[in-house]
N, C-alpha and C positions, 0 to 999 in steps of 0.2 A: 264143620271142621275147617280150620284155616290151613293154607298151604305155606311152605317155608318162605315164599317170596312175598306173601301178603301179610302185612303187620296185623297183629291182633288188636281188638278194640281197646284192650287195656294199655297196649303200647302207644296207640294213638292218643288216648286220654292222657297218659303220662307225658307224652311229648307236648301236648297242648298246655298242660298244667306247668311244665317246666318253662315253656315259652312265655306263659302268662307271668310266672314268677320272675323271669328275667326282665320282662318288660316293666313289671311293677318296681323291681329293684332299680332299674335304670331311671324310671320316672321319679321315684322317691328321692333319688340323689340329684334332681335337677332344680333349676331356678323356678320352673313352673310349679313344682311341688311346694317349694318354700312360699311362693306367693299364695297358692291355694290354701295351705294350712294357716297362713297368717289371716287370710280373709275369713276362714271358718272360725278361728279363735275370736276374731272381732265380732262376727255374727252371734256366736254362742254367748259371749259376754254381754252383747247388746240385748239379749233376751231379758235380762234383769230390768231394762228400761221399759219392757212391755208387760211387766208384772210377774214374771216367773221368779220364784224365790232363788236367792243366791245359792243356797244349799243344794237345791235341785239342779241348778246349772252346773255346779261343781261336781255333783254326783254323776250326772250324765257325761260331762266332759272327761272326768277321770276314768269312767268305765270305757268310753270310746278310745281314749288314749291308751289304756291298758291293753285293749284288744289290738289296737293298731301296733303297739310296741311288740306284742307277741308275734303277730304276723310279720312285722319288720325283722324281728330276730330270726324267724324261720327263713325268710327270703335271703337274709344275709348269710345264714348258714348254708343254704343251697348254693349261693354264689361262691362261698368259700370251698365247698365240696367240688363244685364244677372247676374252679380255678386250680384246686389241688390235683384233680384228675388231669387237667390240661398240662400242669407242671410235670406230672409224672410221665406223660406222653412225650413232652419236650425233653425230659431227662433221658428217656429211652432213645430218642432220636440223637441226642448228644453223644450217648455211649456208642451208638452205631457209627456216627460220624467220626468219633475218636478212633474206633477200630478201623474204619476206612482210611483215615489219615495214617495210622500205624502201618497198614498194608502198603499204602503209597510210599511211605518212608522206606520200607523194606525194598520195594521195587526200585526206588531211586538209588538205594545203596547197591543193588545188583547191577543197575545200569551203569553206575559209576565204576564198579569193578570191571564191567565189560569195556567201558571207555578206556580205562587204564590198560587193559589187556590189548585193546586195539592200538593204543598209543605205543605200547611196547613193540607190537608187531610192525607198526609203521617205522619205528626207529630201527628195528632189525632189517626191514626191507631197505631203508635208506643206507644202512651200512653195507648191505649186499650190493646195492647199486654202486656205491663208492668202490667196492672191491672189483666189481665188473668193469667200471671205468678204468681202474688201474690195470686190470687184465687186458682190456682193449688197447690201452696205451702201450703196454708191453708187446702185445701182438702186432700193433702198428709198427713199433720199433723193429720187431723181428721181420715184418714184411718189408720195411724199408731196407733193412740189412740184406735180405734176400734179393730184393730188387737191385741193390748196389752190386751184390755178388753176381747176379745175372748179367748186369751191364758190364761188369769187369770181365766176365767170361766171354761175353759177346765181343768185347774189344780184343781180348786175347786171341780169340778164334779168328777174328778179322786180321789181326796182325800176323798170325802164323799162316794164314791162308784158309780159304774156305774148303771144307771137306765135302765132296758130293754126298747127297742124301743117300743114294743107293749104296755107297760104300759103308756108310754108318749103319744102314739097316742090315747089311750082310754081317758086319762085325758084331752086331748085337745078337744075331741068330747063332 
């Protein structure tokens, strides 16, 4: 009994046959195959020069060509099936990628909304800073006016004469 991690003999045989079919299909579509078949046809037809009847040569050649055509058709169909399977897998991957792109687009839209909100917040903060600057300017004007008033009072006190501190403290109590 085989374990799940150990491939069965039939799976190994199938993999070998598919590999052989792939190799045969690749070789048949090559320049080497063209040269090989051309040489074989020349050799087969040259058998007539060695006394083999032309009918027998044609019979053997057509039989071999028929068998070769059958196997070639099978190999081609196997390649088509394999390519179809690969295309289906690629199609699934494209669908997944499209879904990922759609998700990314949604994320970008959300980020853009967040950026817009942040921009609005920055504009609000800038307006707040401008208002604070105006308030600070007004406070500075008020401080300047108070300073002027204090200076005026100090001059007035000086002009009228200095009141001793003790007297001021008693008057306050």
